[in-house]
C-alpha positions in Angstrom: 12.5 25.3 7.6 15.1 23.8 5.7 16.1 20.6 6.8 12.9 19.5 8.2 11.5 16.5 6.4 7.9 15.7 6.5 7.7 12.4 4.7 3.9 12.2 4.9 1.9 15.7 5.1 -1.6 16.3 5.3 -2.7 12.8 4.0 -6.2 11.9 4.3 -7.8 8.6 3.2 -10.2 5.9 4.3 -10.6 2.1 3.5 -13.6 0.4 3.5 -14.6 -3.1 4.6 -13.0 -5.9 2.3 -11.8 -3.1 0.0 -8.2 -2.6 -1.4 -6.8 1.0 -1.5 -3.5 1.0 -3.7 -1.1 3.9 -2.8 1.1 5.1 -5.8 3.9 7.2 -6.6 7.7 7.3 -7.3 10.4 6.4 -5.0 10.5 8.8 -2.1 6.9 9.9 -2.1 6.3 8.4 1.3 3.9 5.2 0.2 6.3 2.9 2.6 6.9 5.7 5.5 2.8 5.8 5.4 2.0 1.9 5.4 4.4 1.5 8.4 2.9 4.7 10.6 -0.5 3.2 10.0 0.9 0.3 11.6 2.6 1.8 14.1 6.2 0.5 12.7 7.0 4.2 12.3 5.6 6.6 15.2 4.0 9.6 13.7 4.2 13.2 14.9 0.5 13.9 14.9 -2.5 12.8 13.3 -4.9 10.3 13.6 -5.0 6.5 12.5 -8.6 5.1 13.5 -9.5 1.4 13.1 -13.1 -0.2 13.9 -12.1 -3.3 15.9 -14.5 -5.7 16.5 -17.4 -4.0 15.2 -16.5 -1.4 18.2 -16.1 2.4 18.5 -13.6 3.6 16.3 -9.9 3.3 17.8 -6.9 5.8 17.2 -4.0 3.8 16.7 -1.6 6.5 17.4 -2.8 7.5 21.0 -2.3 3.8 22.1 0.5 2.2 24.2 1.7 -0.5 25.9 -0.6 -3.2 26.9 -3.3 -1.5 24.6 -1.2 -1.3 21.4 -0.3 -4.8 21.7 -3.9 -6.0 22.0 -4.4 -4.2 18.9 -1.7 -4.9 16.9 -3.5 -8.5 15.9 -6.1 -6.6 14.3 -3.8 -5.2 11.6 -0.8 -6.8 10.1 1.7 -6.2 6.9 3.5 -8.2 4.1 6.7 -7.1 3.0 8.4 -6.4 -0.1 11.4 -8.8 0.1 9.8 -12.3 1.1 13.7 -13.4 2.3 14.7 -10.7 4.5 11.7 -10.5 6.6 11.6 -14.4 7.7 14.1 -15.1 10.3 16.4 -18.0 8.7 16.7 -19.7 12.3 13.0 -20.1 12.6 10.9 -23.1 11.0 7.9 -22.4 9.0 5.6 -23.3 12.1 7.5 -21.1 14.6 7.5 -17.9 11.9 3.8 -18.3 11.4 2.8 -19.2 14.9 5.1 -16.1 16.2 1.8 -13.9 16.3 -0.4 -16.0 17.7 2.2 -16.3 20.7 2.7 -13.0 21.0 -0.7 -11.5 20.8 -1.7 -14.6 24.0 -4.5 -16.1 21.6 -3.6 -19.9 21.2 -0.5 -22.2 22.2 1.0 -26.0 22.0 -1.4 -28.1 19.5 -4.0 -24.9 19.6 -1.5 -23.4 17.8 -0.5 -25.8 15.6 -3.5 -26.6 14.5 -4.3 -23.3 13.3 -1.0 -23.0 11.5 -1.8 -26.0 9.6 -4.9 -24.3 8.7 -3.7 -21.0 7.8 -0.6 -22.6 5.6 -3.3 -24.3 3.6 -5.6 -21.0 3.1 -2.3 -19.9 1.3 -1.2 -22.9 -0.6 1.2 -24.6 1.5 1.2 -28.1 3.3 1.6 -29.0 6.8 4.4 -31.4 5.7 6.3 -28.1 5.4 6.5 -26.4 8.2 9.4 -28.0 10.0 11.4 -26.6 6.9 13.7 -23.3 7.3 13.1 -20.1 4.8 15.8 -20.7 2.4 14.3 -24.0 1.6 11.5 -22.5 -0.6 11.4 -20.7 -3.8 10.5 -16.5 -3.8 7.1 -17.3 -4.2 6.5 -19.8 -1.0 8.5 -17.4 1.1 6.2 -14.7 0.3 3.2 -17.3 1.1 4.9 -17.8 4.3 5.2 -13.9 4.8 1.3 -13.9 4.0 0.3 -16.3 6.4 2.3 -15.3 9.1 0.2 -11.8 8.4 -3.4 -14.1 8.6 -2.6 -16.1 11.4 -4.6 -13.7 13.6 -6.9 -13.0 11.4 -6.7 -9.1 11.2 -9.1 -6.5 9.7 -6.4 -4.8 7.7 -3.2 -6.2 5.9 -0.6 -3.1 4.8 0.9 -4.9 1.9 4.4 -3.2 1.3 5.2 -4.0 -2.8 4.3 -7.4 -1.8 5.2 -8.9 -5.1 7.7 -6.1 -6.9 10.5 -8.9 -5.6 8.9 -11.6 -7.5 9.0 -12.7 -11.2 6.2 -12.0 -13.0 4.5 -15.3 -13.2 4.6 -15.8 -9.4 3.1 -12.2 -8.9 0.3 -13.5 -10.9 -0.1 -16.3 -8.4 0.5 -14.0 -5.3 -1.9 -11.6 -6.8 -4.7 -14.0 -7.5 -4.2 -15.6 -3.7 -4.7 -11.9 -2.1 -7.5 -11.8 -3.9 -9.3 -15.1 -3.1 -8.0 -14.7 0.6 -9.7 -11.1 0.6 -13.0 -12.7 -0.6 -12.9 -15.6 1.9 -12.1 -13.3 5.0 -13.3 -10.0 4.3 -9.8 -8.6 4.8 -9.0 -4.7 4.0 -5.8 -4.1 2.1 -3.6 -0.7 2.1 -1.6 -1.9 -1.2 1.7 0.3 -2.0 3.1 -0.4 -5.3 4.8 1.5 -8.0 3.6 -1.4 -10.8 0.5 0.4 -12.3 -0.7 -3.0 -14.2 -0.6 -4.7 -10.6 -2.5 -1.9 -9.2 -5.0 -1.8 -12.0 -5.3 -5.9 -11.5 -6.0 -5.6 -7.7 -7.2 -2.4 -6.6 -10.6 -0.8 -6.0 -9.4 2.7 -5.9 -6.2 4.4 -6.0 -4.1 7.2 -4.4 -1.4 8.9 -6.0 1.2 10.4 -4.0 3.7 13.2 -4.6 6.8 14.1 -2.0 4.8 13.0 0.8 1.2 14.7 -0.1 -1.8 12.7 -1.8 -2.5 14.4 -5.4 -5.2 12.2 -6.5 -7.8 9.5 -5.1 -10.4 8.1 -7.1 -11.9 4.5 -8.3 -9.3 2.6 -10.5 -11.1 2.6 -13.7 -12.1 6.5 -13.2 -8.6 7.2 -12.2 -7.0 5.2 -15.3 -9.3 6.4 -17.5 -10.0 10.2 -16.4 -7.1 11.2 -14.6 -7.3 15.0 -13.0 -3.4 15.5 -12.2 -1.1 15.8 -14.4 1.4 13.7 -12.4 -1.4 11.3 -12.4 -1.4 11.4 -16.4 2.3 11.1 -16.3 2.3 8.1 -14.6 0.2 6.5 -16.6 1.8 7.5 -19.6 4.5 5.2 -18.8 2.9 1.9 -18.7 3.6 -0.3 -21.3 0.6 -1.3 -23.6 0.6 -5.2 -24.4 0.0 -5.1 -28.0 2.6 -4.8 -30.4 0.6 -2.7 -33.1 -0.4 0.2 -30.1 1.6 2.9 -28.8 1.0 5.5 -26.1 3.2 8.9 -26.3 5.5 8.8 -23.2 5.4 12.1 -20.9 8.9 12.5 -19.8 8.9 14.7 -17.2 11.7 17.4 -16.9 13.7 18.1 -13.7 14.3 16.1 -10.4 11.5 15.3 -8.0 11.2 17.9 -5.2 13.2 17.6 -2.0 11.6 17.1 0.9 13.4 18.9 2.8 13.1 21.9 0.9 10.2 21.8 -1.2 9.4 24.2 -3.5 6.7 27.0 -2.8 3.0 26.6 -4.1 2.2 23.0 -5.8 5.4 20.7 -5.2 5.0 19.5 -8.7 4.9 22.6 -10.3 8.6 22.8 -11.3 8.0 19.5 -13.6 4.8 20.4 -14.6 3.9 21.4 -18.2 0.6 23.3 -17.3 2.0 25.0 -14.1 1.2 28.5 -13.9 2.3 31.5 -11.8 -0.6 30.5 -9.6 0.8 27.0 -8.9 4.3 28.6 -8.0 2.7 30.8 -5.5 -0.6 29.0 -3.8 -0.8 25.5 -2.1 -3.9 23.7 -4.1 -6.5 22.6 -2.0 -7.1 19.0 -1.7 -11.2 19.0 -3.1 -13.6 16.3 -4.7 -14.0 17.4 -8.0 -16.9 14.8 -8.7 -18.4 12.0 -6.7 -15.8 10.1 -4.6 -12.6 11.6 -7.0 -10.7 13.8 -5.0 -7.5 16.0 -6.7 -5.1 18.8 -5.1 -4.5 21.0 -8.6 -5.3 24.5 -8.8 -6.8 23.6 -12.9 -8.3 20.2 -12.7 -11.2 21.7 -13.8 -10.0 22.8 -17.1 -7.4 20.4 -17.9 -8.1 17.2 -20.2 -5.5 14.9 -19.5 -5.0 11.4 -21.1 -5.5 7.9 -19.6 -4.9 4.5 -20.1 -8.6 3.5 -22.0 
């Protein structure tokens, strides 16, 4: 139906304990919508979001409401893209980081303050800074405050929505290293939404590629970067600059525009821009399939195409 937008359509993925799964794709591909639906910031129309809480049975977050949803929220949090607009400028660092503890009724008074001090130290901030307001900090420090707020309840899952894209390159490296250290210390699982392929290569264990609300490829990071099986993935990887002046990479310039999700093309959504498209691509929707162990793709011709990777 024209005008009916499926921002996220038939997405199926899993995330292991202590793992980072990156979601990449062009603007408008549905990455942020997917992340916000998982943490129930956007209500999904249908589907399941299963989370194992306290090593118990799987809990479908989509089915939770009221107090049940409130109780589950301590187990998943989100780090936002803009470290300034995501912090209340009228609240001190102590109040910002403490707020999830109060909301979830996990601690109060001196106990809450002690947990804030402990968490700030984890992210590289001092308890002497607790009385300051967000405007007194740099962008990197503000993002550390946002990370501390996400960690204070010791969740199992953190959704990082472009968590370093608003920061300077040198600060990005510091925050990425911090996220990796915290993952190792606390056993965190990250759903890492990004458009910077170099960042994804550094932090992710596996990578999922999205196009117009659909997943088109999913694989272990090194395999996807070295042996992409979907033409869209190949085009994304070709745009990554090589940090060596004597080496060049042939850039694939996709023709046309990203498909309109309100009126997507028939068959494969990518076929109007795909250099390998055939009549089958125009008429039939490709099935999501496992083409090799733990490597999934939605492309009719993935078995015969020889695509270029980064390695």
